[in-house]
VEXNU-471385 format. One record per residue (C-alpha): residue number from 1; residue in one letter; x, y, z. Coordinates in steps of 0.02 Angstrom, whole numbers, plus 50000, padded with zeros to 5 digits. Layout:
   n res     x     y     z
 NUM   a     X     Y     Z
...
//
This chain:
   n res     x     y     z
   1   m 55473 55943 54074
   2   h 55408 55767 54092
   3   s 55517 55625 54161
   4   t 55588 55490 54051
   5   l 55538 55310 54075
   6   t 55703 55280 54164
   7   g 55654 55421 54282
   8   s 55483 55335 54305
   9   k 55567 55176 54363
  10   r 55671 55273 54491
  11   c 55512 55362 54555
  12   i 55414 55199 54568
  13   a 55560 55116 54659
  14   a 55552 55256 54784
  15   t 55366 55231 54804
  16   v 55392 55047 54833
  17   a 55522 55086 54963
  18   l 55398 55202 55051
  19   l 55269 55065 55055
  20   i 55392 54941 55133
  21   a 55446 55068 55261
  22   l 55266 55101 55313
  23   i 55223 54917 55326
  24   f 55370 54878 55438
  25   s 55373 55038 55541
  26   a 55297 55039 55716
  27   r 55160 55160 55660
  28   s 55148 55277 55514
  29   p 55071 55450 55525
  30   a 54918 55373 55444
  31   q 54922 55230 55576
  32   a 54938 55112 55425
  33   t 54880 54936 55471
  34   g 54842 54859 55299
  35   p 54852 54887 55112
  36   f 54710 55013 55107
  37   e 54786 55126 55239
  38   v 54967 55106 55175
  39   i 54922 55142 54994
  40   n 54814 55294 55040
  41   h 54958 55366 55143
  42   a 55081 55337 55002
  43   a 54959 55425 54878
  44   a 54941 55572 54997
  45   q 55134 55592 54999
  46   s 55166 55567 54814
  47   n 55195 55707 54691
  48   v 55107 55598 54557
  49   p 55235 55629 54421
  50   m 55185 55615 54238
  51   h 55295 55526 54114
  52   h 55292 55539 53925
  53   l 55259 55371 53838
  54   r 55259 55419 53656
  55   g 55163 55534 53540
  56   n 55018 55615 53635
  57   m 55016 55485 53776
  58   y 55073 55493 53958
  59   a 55071 55391 54118
  60   l 55046 55454 54297
  61   e 55109 55350 54446
  62   g 55095 55375 54632
  63   s 54908 55384 54654
  64   g 54873 55202 54691
  65   g 54867 55116 54518
  66   n 54948 55192 54365
  67   i 54845 55309 54258
  68   t 54864 55317 54067
  69   v 54825 55479 53975
  70   l 54788 55510 53793
  71   n 54785 55701 53760
  72   g 54725 55800 53606
  73   p 54599 55917 53530
  74   d 54452 55799 53563
  75   g 54491 55801 53751
  76   k 54582 55687 53868
  77   f 54550 55498 53879
  78   l 54607 55420 54045
  79   v 54628 55239 54093
  80   d 54594 55233 54281
  81   a 54558 55373 54401
  82   g 54680 55348 54545
  83   i 54647 55395 54726
  84   a 54543 55552 54759
  85   l 54676 55613 54888
  86   s 54787 55650 54740
  87   r 54662 55753 54637
  88   t 54752 55921 54655
  89   r 54915 55847 54591
  90   i 54830 55749 54452
  91   r 54737 55905 54395
  92   k 54902 55996 54383
  93   d 54986 55861 54283
  94   l 54838 55850 54163
  95   a 54840 56037 54140
  96   d 55029 56035 54104
  97   v 55000 55929 53947
  98   g 54855 56028 53877
  99   k 54703 56132 53918
 100   q 54577 56001 53853
 101   s 54460 55930 53985
 102   v 54445 55746 54024
 103   k 54308 55671 53911
 104   y 54319 55489 53958
 105   v 54387 55383 54099
 106   v 54398 55193 54099
 107   n 54390 55097 54261
 108   t 54492 54942 54230
 109   h 54406 54870 54383
 110   w 54317 54925 54542
 111   h 54461 54934 54669
 112   w 54473 55107 54751
 113   d 54654 55138 54697
 114   h 54592 55137 54515
 115   a 54417 55209 54534
 116   d 54420 55326 54685
 117   g 54446 55478 54573
 118   n 54286 55449 54474
 119   g 54187 55577 54576
 120   w 54291 55733 54540
 121   l 54322 55680 54360
 122   r 54136 55659 54333
 123   d 54103 55826 54416
 124   g 54218 55896 54286
 125   g 54117 55824 54142
 126   a 54198 55658 54108
 127   a 54100 55500 54067
 128   v 54160 55347 54161
 129   i 54165 55178 54065
 130   a 54163 55011 54157
 131   t 54085 54843 54162
 132   p 53920 54807 54247
 133   q 54020 54707 54381
 134   t 54122 54860 54424
 135   l 53963 54966 54444
 136   k 53889 54830 54555
 137   h 54042 54830 54671
 138   l 54049 55019 54680
 139   s 53862 55027 54718
 140   e 53859 54912 54869
 141   s 53967 54870 55023
 142   t 54104 54753 54969
 143   r 54217 54660 55088
 144   v 54399 54615 55045
 145   d 54455 54498 55184
 146   a 54633 54497 55126
 147   w 54644 54683 55159
 148   n 54537 54675 55316
 149   h 54428 54811 55240
 150   t 54250 54838 55189
 151   f 54219 54966 55055
 152   a 54061 55072 55071
 153   p 53954 55109 54919
 154   v 54026 55259 54829
 155   p 53919 55415 54803
 156   t 53817 55419 54642
 157   n 53938 55540 54556
 158   g 54077 55412 54582
 159   r 53990 55275 54486
 160   p 54015 55229 54299
 161   t 53900 55307 54172
 162   i 53940 55199 54018
 163   l 53929 55009 54042
 164   i 54005 54890 53915
 165   t 54006 54700 53902
 166   t 54095 54687 53734
 167   e 54237 54782 53650
 168   r 54200 54962 53606
 169   t 54311 55075 53500
 170   f 54322 55260 53529
 171   d 54399 55378 53397
 172   m 54492 55507 53499
 173   d 54631 55628 53460
 174   g 54683 55540 53299
 175   e 54685 55371 53394
 176   k 54576 55219 53394
 177   v 54554 55170 53575
 178   h 54496 54987 53596
 179   v 54412 54962 53767
 180   m 54402 54776 53796
 181   p 54307 54691 53936
 182   i 54397 54526 53975
 183   q 54359 54367 54064
 184   p 54366 54361 54258
 185   s 54552 54382 54305
 186   h 54602 54509 54431
 187   t 54419 54535 54475
 188   d 54253 54478 54397
 189   g 54242 54639 54290
 190   d 54409 54690 54214
 191   i 54446 54793 54061
 192   v 54609 54815 53961
 193   v 54633 54960 53837
 194   y 54735 54961 53674
 195   f 54788 55121 53591
 196   e 54811 55067 53415
 197   k 54912 55204 53334
 198   n 55029 55232 53482
 199   n 55043 55045 53511
 200   v 55010 55062 53699
 201   i 54917 54939 53807
 202   a 54849 54987 53980
 203   t 54822 54826 54072
 204   g 54747 54870 54240
 205   d 54795 54745 54375
 206   v 54806 54591 54267
 207   f 54988 54642 54257
 208   w 55098 54709 54399
 209   n 55277 54745 54341
 210   g 55414 54693 54462
 211   v 55301 54658 54608
 212   y 55188 54512 54659
 213   p 55007 54547 54613
 214   f 54850 54545 54719
 215   i 54709 54441 54637
 216   d 54535 54471 54707
 217   d 54478 54290 54724
 218   q 54339 54347 54838
 219   q 54260 54456 54700
 220   g 54271 54330 54558
 221   g 54452 54347 54504
 222   g 54575 54198 54494
 223   i 54752 54148 54447
 224   d 54694 54046 54296
 225   g 54597 54192 54219
 226   t 54745 54307 54251
 227   i 54863 54187 54162
 228   a 54740 54171 54015
 229   v 54721 54363 53997
 230   d 54908 54390 54002
 231   n 54928 54261 53863
 232   r 54804 54363 53761
 233   l 54903 54523 53795
 234   i 55067 54444 53745
 235   g 54983 54391 53581
 236   m 54924 54571 53553
 237   s 55091 54650 53585
 238   d 55258 54660 53497
 239   d 55433 54717 53541
 240   q 55382 54899 53512
 241   t 55227 54899 53621
 242   v 55227 55010 53777
 243   i 55137 54924 53914
 244   v 55065 55021 54064
 245   p 55040 54896 54207
 246   g 54918 54919 54348
 247   h 55065 54940 54467
 248   g 55253 54959 54439
 249   p 55355 55045 54304
 250   v 55306 55061 54123
 251   a 55347 54896 54041
 252   t 55390 54802 53881
 253   r 55326 54642 53809
 254   a 55475 54554 53881
 255   d 55427 54615 54058
 256   l 55251 54546 54030
 257   i 55316 54378 53975
 258   a 55427 54371 54130
 259   f 55275 54407 54238
 260   q 55176 54273 54148
 261   d 55313 54145 54172
 262   m 55319 54185 54358
 263   l 55129 54164 54372
 264   k 55126 53998 54280
 265   n 55272 53921 54375
 266   t 55210 53978 54544
 267   r 55036 53912 54505
 268   e 55109 53743 54458
 269   k 55211 53730 54614
 270   i 55068 53778 54731
 271   a 54944 53665 54641
 272   a 55062 53517 54661
 273   l 55084 53550 54843
 274   k 54897 53573 54870
 275   s 54859 53409 54779
 276   k 54968 53321 54908
 277   g 54853 53381 55042
 278   l 54963 53520 55116
 279   s 54873 53661 55203
 280   v 54900 53841 55148
 281   d 55005 53871 55301
 282   e 55116 53722 55255
 283   i 55132 53781 55078
 284   v 55181 53958 55136
 285   a 55315 53876 55245
 286   a 55380 53775 55090
 287   k 55423 53943 55006
 288   p 55366 53895 54832
 289   t 55405 54075 54767
 290   a 55584 54073 54831
 291   a 55660 54081 54657
 292   y 55561 54241 54623
 293   d 55563 54334 54785
 294   a 55714 54438 54752
 295   r 55636 54515 54595
 296   w 55452 54512 54638
 297   g 55435 54506 54828
 298   g 55488 54680 54887
 299   s 55320 54769 54900
 300   i 55154 54765 54987
 301   i 55105 54595 54919
 302   n 55241 54494 55006
 303   p 55284 54311 54959
 304   a 55173 54238 55097
 305   t 55022 54347 55042
 306   f 55051 54300 54859
 307   v 55055 54113 54899
 308   r 54889 54129 54990
 309   v 54815 54224 54843
 310   v 54865 54091 54721
 311   y 54810 53951 54835
 312   d 54637 54025 54859
 313   g 54616 54050 54671
 314   l 54650 53868 54623
 315   k 54490 53781 54567
//
């Protein structure tokens, strides 16, 4: 039996607690030193539970970013591929909801916690949909200074096979799946996906529910683009829309609006301090996120890291 959404929130809260424990422990079994190591270790420990959304749709959490699943006679349609360390548990979850194989996988962006599973899914016959920018990052060494990590090019079987630059609609399992490339936001090559009949939006990392987001300024993302895309998603949704964020529990439109308000207010405060000539260290010390830290600051992107992300993304 699949967990309820309330159960999903409990499981994700437990995952967040694990991440915090790893960050602040002397050393973890994985010798975690940064987000890459910490998140991989958490994925290795997670059972990757699957939660029913509505109709023939499910969400998996615990393998890096959330994974959205449409299941039916035409095959499975996935949004994001998770971390390859979790493939055995992901395979089991997918088999539990139906015998159909995975036909399509969308990479909402290039980060490993959303695209690392491409290889085994492609080996099983799936086509991987992404933007040209995502293919570029996966095909070359890419440095993320904020994580103190350089990602090597992924093997050929881990790279996208269908590249899109404009919206494409797939008719799958009685559903119209709208795959929509968006402006640079979390990275320079993001995609969001709208499942029309089920009224479900998979956002990738332009929305993190209940935790501060990472924005990859170094690879073309930025706070302003993220705010603009979230405005678009708010306009697309209604009070009945189920929203699967990149990280955090399955959400509602009200959760997305709260996230958007936090982003806009934080951006305004940091921009005002930056315009006065304060350095990033001085702005961190001023604690411009203090009003939001209790709700948003309890995970791997802590308040100081988030302030630096926003500061670096201001143009």
